[in-house]
C-alpha positions in Angstrom: 122.7 141.1 99.7 126.5 141.7 99.7 127.8 145.0 98.4 130.5 145.6 95.7 132.6 147.0 98.7 131.9 144.0 101.2 131.3 140.5 99.9 130.0 139.4 103.5 126.2 139.2 103.2 123.6 137.9 105.7 123.7 134.5 103.8 127.2 133.9 105.5 125.4 134.0 108.9 122.1 132.2 107.8 124.3 129.2 106.5 126.0 129.0 109.8 122.8 129.0 111.8 121.6 126.1 109.8 124.9 124.4 110.2 124.7 124.8 113.8 121.4 123.0 113.8 122.5 120.3 111.4 126.1 119.6 112.3 126.5 116.3 110.7 128.3 114.9 107.5 125.2 114.2 105.6 123.5 117.6 105.9 126.7 119.2 105.0 127.4 117.0 101.9 123.9 117.9 100.6 124.4 121.7 101.2 128.2 121.8 100.2 127.4 123.9 97.2 125.5 126.4 99.5 128.6 126.4 101.6 130.8 127.3 98.7 128.4 129.9 97.1 127.3 131.5 100.5 130.1 131.4 102.8 133.6 130.2 101.0 133.6 132.3 98.1 132.2 135.6 99.6 134.9 135.4 102.3 137.6 134.7 99.8 136.4 137.8 97.9 136.5 139.6 101.2 140.1 138.6 101.6 140.8 139.9 98.2 139.0 143.1 98.9 140.9 143.5 102.1 144.5 143.0 100.7 145.0 146.7 99.5 143.9 148.1 103.0 146.4 145.4 104.5 149.1 146.5 102.5 148.7 150.2 103.7 148.8 149.0 107.2 151.9 146.7 106.8 152.9 145.5 103.5 154.4 142.4 105.1 151.4 141.0 106.3 149.7 138.7 103.7 146.1 138.3 102.6 145.8 135.1 100.8 142.6 134.3 98.9 143.5 130.7 98.0 140.6 128.4 99.0 143.0 125.8 100.5 146.1 127.0 102.6 145.5 130.6 102.4 143.9 133.1 105.0 140.6 131.4 105.3 140.3 128.8 108.0 138.8 125.4 107.0 135.2 124.7 108.1 136.2 121.1 109.3 136.9 120.7 112.9 139.9 118.6 114.0 138.0 116.1 116.4 141.0 113.7 116.9 141.5 114.7 120.6 138.2 116.7 121.2 135.3 115.3 123.4 132.9 117.1 121.0 133.0 115.0 117.7 130.9 117.4 115.8 132.5 117.5 112.4 132.2 121.2 111.4 132.9 124.6 112.9 129.9 126.8 113.4 131.7 129.9 112.8 133.9 131.2 109.8 137.2 132.7 110.5 140.4 134.2 108.6 143.9 134.9 109.7 146.4 137.4 108.0 150.0 136.5 109.1 153.3 138.1 108.5 155.2 137.0 105.4 157.7 135.4 107.8 155.2 133.6 109.7 155.9 130.1 108.7 159.4 130.5 110.0 158.9 132.8 112.9 155.8 132.6 115.3 154.7 136.2 114.4 151.6 138.1 115.4 148.8 138.3 113.1 145.3 139.6 112.4 142.2 137.7 112.7 138.5 138.0 111.8 135.7 135.8 113.4 132.4 135.6 112.0 129.4 133.6 113.9 125.7 134.1 114.1 125.1 137.2 116.2 128.5 138.6 116.3 131.9 139.1 114.8 135.2 140.5 116.1 138.6 141.5 114.9 141.8 140.4 116.6 145.2 141.2 116.6 148.3 139.7 118.4 149.5 136.2 119.5 147.2 133.6 120.9 148.7 130.9 123.0 152.4 131.1 121.8 154.7 128.1 122.2 156.9 128.2 125.5 159.9 129.8 123.6 157.9 132.4 121.9 156.1 133.1 125.3 159.3 133.7 127.1 160.7 136.2 124.4 157.5 138.1 124.8 157.7 138.1 128.7 161.5 139.1 128.5 160.7 142.0 126.1 157.9 143.3 128.5 160.1 143.0 131.5 163.1 144.8 129.8 160.9 147.4 128.2 158.0 148.3 130.6 157.6 151.8 129.2 157.4 150.7 125.6 155.0 147.8 126.5 153.0 150.5 128.2 152.6 152.7 125.2 151.8 149.4 122.9 149.3 147.9 125.1 147.5 150.9 126.4 147.4 152.7 123.1 143.8 154.1 122.2 141.9 151.3 120.8 144.5 148.8 121.5 143.7 147.3 125.0 144.4 143.9 125.8 141.7 141.4 126.0 140.3 140.9 129.5 139.5 137.2 128.9 143.1 136.0 128.0 144.2 133.2 130.2 146.7 134.0 133.0 149.1 132.0 135.4 147.7 132.2 139.0 151.4 133.0 140.1 154.0 135.2 138.7 156.2 133.2 136.0 159.3 131.7 137.3 162.5 134.1 136.7 160.5 137.4 136.7 160.2 140.0 139.4 157.0 139.6 141.2 157.0 143.5 141.9 157.3 144.2 138.2 154.7 147.1 137.2 153.2 144.8 134.7 153.4 141.5 136.5 149.7 140.8 135.5 150.5 141.1 131.9 153.7 138.8 132.5 151.3 136.2 134.0 149.2 136.1 130.5 149.4 133.2 128.1 148.1 135.2 125.1 148.7 138.7 123.9 145.7 139.8 122.0 143.4 142.8 121.4 139.9 142.8 119.8 137.1 144.8 118.3 133.7 143.6 118.4 131.1 143.9 115.7 127.5 143.2 115.2 126.2 140.9 112.5 124.6 143.8 110.7 128.0 145.8 110.9 129.8 142.8 109.3 127.4 142.8 106.2 127.4 146.8 106.1 129.0 148.2 102.6 132.0 149.8 104.7 133.0 146.7 106.6 136.2 146.3 104.8 137.4 149.5 105.9 136.0 149.2 109.4 138.0 146.1 109.7 140.9 147.8 108.4 140.7 150.4 110.9 140.3 147.8 113.8 143.6 146.3 112.5 145.4 149.5 112.1 144.5 150.3 115.9 146.2 147.1 116.9 149.4 148.0 115.3 151.2 149.3 118.5 150.7 145.8 120.0 151.7 144.2 116.6 154.9 146.0 116.5 155.8 145.4 119.9 155.2 141.6 119.7 156.9 141.4 116.3 160.1 143.1 117.6 159.9 140.6 120.7 160.1 137.6 118.4 162.8 139.0 116.1 161.0 140.5 113.3 162.1 143.9 112.1 159.2 146.2 112.3 
């Protein structure tokens, strides 16, 4: 069962497991009330519970508990250009963006929940070319600051982020952080078990993971023109 401190319960993962086995519109329509009660509403409550913790980390980041247009991602997949036409995501996720995020491609926090695992993320994933250049320029010009931000305790960059096979054009191939300049994303993450995600203290544990990501978040924010 969910606790007063953490609205996420095993029923979230139970529903997602069943959805993975029945990923069709007919099954979802018959079980939509369960989705709302067991997944959507508990995660909206989690967003509300996390909001005061987020305000302590960075008051300019937004936890929006609206069911549409807020921090919670839609369960519906965009299949227009996908080979996989399964209509629903088999995970649940939420993001917490900078208040200026609609006008500036700002870094954000992320929480991913799927059967068997969960993870917290922070940073910028696959930025557009102009934003990617801003970040690369900031790394190239400020290697020591980048080292402090990306090698801070608990803030290591993800190893599985995509990279170019060659140094990007216009950057010194001998730069001490050339491997980072090849990156297409700049993210850090913390893994949790399904049991962790359902534990009473998970709101605080997630907040702690976000706080550890702040050196990277601050560097990226400054790189894209945010005053952090």
